[in-house]
C-alpha positions in Angstrom: 0.0 0.0 0.0 1.3 3.5 -0.9 2.4 5.7 2.0 1.7 8.9 0.2 -0.2 10.0 -2.9 -0.3 13.3 -4.6 -1.1 14.8 -8.0 1.1 17.4 -9.8 -0.9 18.8 -12.7 -2.0 15.6 -14.5 0.7 13.4 -13.0 -0.4 10.9 -10.3 2.4 10.2 -7.8 2.4 7.2 -5.5 5.1 6.7 -2.9 5.9 3.3 -1.3 8.0 2.3 1.7 10.6 0.2 -0.3 11.6 -0.3 -3.9 10.3 -3.9 -3.6 6.8 -2.6 -2.8 7.1 0.0 -5.5 7.9 -2.8 -8.0 5.0 -4.9 -6.9 2.6 -2.0 -7.1 3.7 -1.0 -10.5 3.5 -4.5 -11.8 0.0 -4.9 -10.5 -1.1 -1.7 -12.2 0.6 -2.5 -15.5 -0.7 -6.1 -15.5 -4.3 -4.8 -15.0 -4.0 -2.3 -17.8 -2.6 -5.0 -20.2 -5.5 -7.3 -19.4 -8.0 -4.5 -19.7 -6.7 -3.6 -23.2 -6.5 -7.2 -24.4 -10.3 -7.4 -23.9 -10.7 -4.7 -26.5 -7.7 -5.3 -28.8 -6.0 -8.2 -30.6 -2.5 -7.0 -29.5 -1.0 -4.5 -27.0 2.0 -2.6 -28.1 4.4 -1.8 -25.3 7.7 0.0 -24.8 10.1 -1.0 -22.0 13.0 0.8 -20.3 16.2 -1.2 -19.6 17.7 -0.2 -16.3 18.3 -1.5 -12.8 15.5 0.8 -11.6 13.1 -1.6 -13.4 14.3 -4.8 -11.9 11.7 -5.2 -9.1 9.0 -4.2 -11.5 10.1 -6.9 -14.0 10.4 -9.6 -11.4 6.8 -9.0 -10.2 5.4 -8.6 -13.7 6.8 -12.0 -14.7 5.0 -13.6 -11.8 1.5 -12.9 -13.3 0.8 -16.0 -15.4 -2.6 -14.6 -16.5 -1.0 -12.1 -19.0 -1.3 -13.4 -22.6 2.2 -12.4 -23.7 1.6 -14.0 -27.1 -0.5 -10.9 -27.8 2.2 -8.4 -26.7 4.3 -6.5 -29.2 7.4 -5.3 -27.3 9.8 -2.4 -28.1 12.6 -0.8 -26.2 13.4 2.9 -26.0 17.1 3.4 -26.4 20.4 1.7 -27.2 24.1 2.5 -27.1 26.1 2.9 -30.3 29.5 1.2 -30.3 29.0 -1.8 -28.1 29.9 -5.2 -29.4 27.0 -7.4 -30.4 25.5 -9.2 -27.3 27.5 -7.0 -24.8 25.9 -7.3 -21.3 25.5 -3.5 -21.1 23.3 -3.5 -24.2 19.8 -2.5 -23.4 18.5 -5.2 -25.7 20.5 -7.8 -23.9 19.3 -6.5 -20.6 15.6 -6.8 -21.6 16.1 -10.3 -23.0 17.8 -11.4 -19.8 15.5 -9.7 -17.3 12.1 -10.0 -19.1 11.7 -11.2 -22.6 13.3 -14.7 -22.3 11.0 -15.5 -19.4 7.7 -14.1 -20.7 8.2 -14.5 -24.5 6.2 -11.8 -26.1 4.6 -12.5 -29.4 6.9 -10.1 -31.1 10.0 -8.3 -29.8 11.5 -5.4 -31.8 14.9 -4.4 -30.5 17.0 -1.4 -31.7 20.1 -2.8 -33.6 22.8 -0.2 -33.3 25.4 -2.5 -34.9 23.7 -1.8 -38.3 24.0 1.3 -40.5 22.5 3.9 -38.1 20.5 5.8 -40.7 19.0 2.5 -42.0 18.2 1.5 -38.4 16.5 4.8 -37.6 14.2 4.3 -40.6 13.5 0.7 -39.8 12.6 1.3 -36.2 10.5 4.4 -37.0 8.5 2.4 -39.5 7.8 -0.3 -36.8 6.8 2.3 -34.2 4.5 4.0 -36.8 2.6 0.8 -37.6 0.0 1.5 -34.9 -0.5 3.4 -31.6 1.7 2.7 -28.6 -0.6 1.4 -25.8 1.7 1.3 -22.8 5.2 2.7 -22.0 7.0 1.5 -18.9 9.9 3.9 -18.2 12.1 5.5 -15.6 13.9 8.8 -15.3 17.7 9.5 -15.1 19.7 11.3 -12.5 19.6 14.3 -14.8 15.9 13.9 -15.4 16.4 12.3 -18.8 13.6 10.2 -20.5 15.2 7.4 -22.4 18.4 9.0 -23.6 16.9 12.5 -24.0 19.4 14.3 -21.8 18.9 18.0 -21.0 21.2 19.2 -23.8 19.4 17.2 -26.5 15.8 16.9 -25.1 13.1 18.6 -27.3 9.5 18.6 -26.3 8.6 19.4 -29.9 11.1 17.1 -31.6 10.1 16.5 -35.2 11.8 13.1 -35.1 10.4 9.9 -33.7 13.9 8.4 -33.1 17.3 9.9 -33.3 21.0 9.7 -32.5 22.2 11.6 -29.4 25.4 12.4 -27.7 25.2 11.4 -24.0 26.0 14.1 -21.4 28.5 13.4 -18.6 25.8 13.0 -15.8 24.1 10.4 -17.9 27.3 8.5 -18.6 28.4 8.7 -14.9 25.0 7.2 -13.9 25.8 4.1 -15.9 28.9 3.7 -13.8 26.9 4.4 -10.6 24.4 1.7 -11.6 27.3 -0.8 -11.9 26.9 -1.2 -15.7 30.4 0.0 -16.6 33.6 0.1 -14.5 34.5 3.7 -15.4 33.0 6.6 -17.4 35.7 6.0 -20.1 34.0 2.7 -20.8 30.6 4.2 -21.4 29.7 4.9 -25.0 29.4 8.5 -25.9 26.4 8.2 -28.4 23.2 6.3 -28.5 19.9 5.9 -30.4 16.8 7.0 -28.5 13.1 7.4 -29.0 12.3 11.1 -28.8 10.2 12.7 -26.1 7.1 13.2 -28.4 7.3 9.5 -29.2 7.3 8.6 -25.5 4.5 11.1 -24.8 2.4 9.5 -27.6 1.9 6.4 -25.5 -1.6 6.0 -24.3 -0.7 5.0 -20.8 2.7 5.7 -19.1 4.0 4.0 -15.9 7.2 5.5 -14.5 9.2 3.6 -11.9 11.8 5.6 -10.1 13.4 4.1 -6.9 16.5 5.0 -5.0 18.3 8.0 -3.4 20.3 8.9 -6.6 17.1 9.9 -8.3 15.9 12.2 -5.5 17.2 15.5 -7.0 15.6 14.7 -10.4 12.3 13.7 -8.7 12.2 17.0 -6.7 12.7 18.9 -9.9 10.1 16.8 -11.6 7.5 17.6 -8.9 8.4 21.1 -8.0 10.3 22.8 -10.8 9.1 24.4 -14.1 8.3 22.2 -17.0 11.5 22.5 -18.9 14.1 20.5 -20.9 16.5 21.3 -18.1 14.7 18.4 -16.4 13.1 16.5 -19.3 11.0 14.4 -17.0 8.9 17.4 -16.0 7.0 16.9 -19.3 5.3 13.9 -17.7 3.1 16.3 -15.7 1.4 17.1 -19.0 0.6 13.5 -20.0 -3.1 12.6 -19.5 -2.4 9.1 -18.1 0.9 8.8 -16.3 1.5 7.3 -12.9 4.9 7.9 -11.1 5.9 5.2 -8.7 8.5 6.3 -6.0 10.0 4.9 -2.9 10.8 6.8 0.3 14.4 7.3 -0.9 13.6 8.8 -4.3 10.7 10.9 -2.8 12.8 12.2 0.1 10.8 11.3 3.2 
C-alpha cells in the first residue's frame, strides 16, 4: 500500500516504503492495464525501459501467469552505439535477460545499433508508426532524462520519432553508478533513442523511479518548471501517467 499519494498537474504520484513494494505495485497496475486492453484489442504494443531501476517491476510482472504475452508486441526505447553485439551492457540484452526470455512476447523489436545507423532509424521508426503505442514502462535519469533524451538534446517538440544523441556526462556517470560499466571512459558517448514526443504519444505511461540517486531529479520533476533542463517534467502534461516512487527517491 502506498504511504503517500499526490497529484502534480496531470501526474499521479504514488510513494511506497521500499523499492520492492514499488515494483510490486507498478507490476499490479501494468498487468491490470494489459488485461483491460487485451479485452478490447488483438494485440497490445508496449515500450520498456532497460535499467536496474526496473528490476523489481520486471520480477513482479513475470509472476503474473494470466498475462497473454503472445499478444504483446514489445519495443525498447534506447540503445548505445558502439558496443559489441551481445554486450551485457546492451539494453536489448538487458531486456532479454530480465524479461523477454521469461515471458516470451509474441513479437520483440529491438534497436540494432550495430547496423547502419541511418537505416536502423528508418527501420525502427516504421515499426513504431505501424500502430499506436498502448503502454510505456519507463524510468527517469539522475539528470531527469527520459530514455536518452538528456537535457542538452531533449526537445519537447522534436520532429523526429527516433534519433542519434550524444550522451551528457551526468548520464554517462549514472551508468557507472548503476554498476553497468567500470569507469566513465568505458561508457559509449552516443546512443539511439526514441524522442520525447514518441514517448509522450503512448496512451498509458507507468514510470518507476526508486532510490536515493534519483531524489534530486524527482524533486525537480515535482516542484520545478516544465523545462528541458529536467526533461521528466513533461510527464506532468501527460493525461495518463503514474509515477511510482519509494521513500528514498521521494525524500521522506
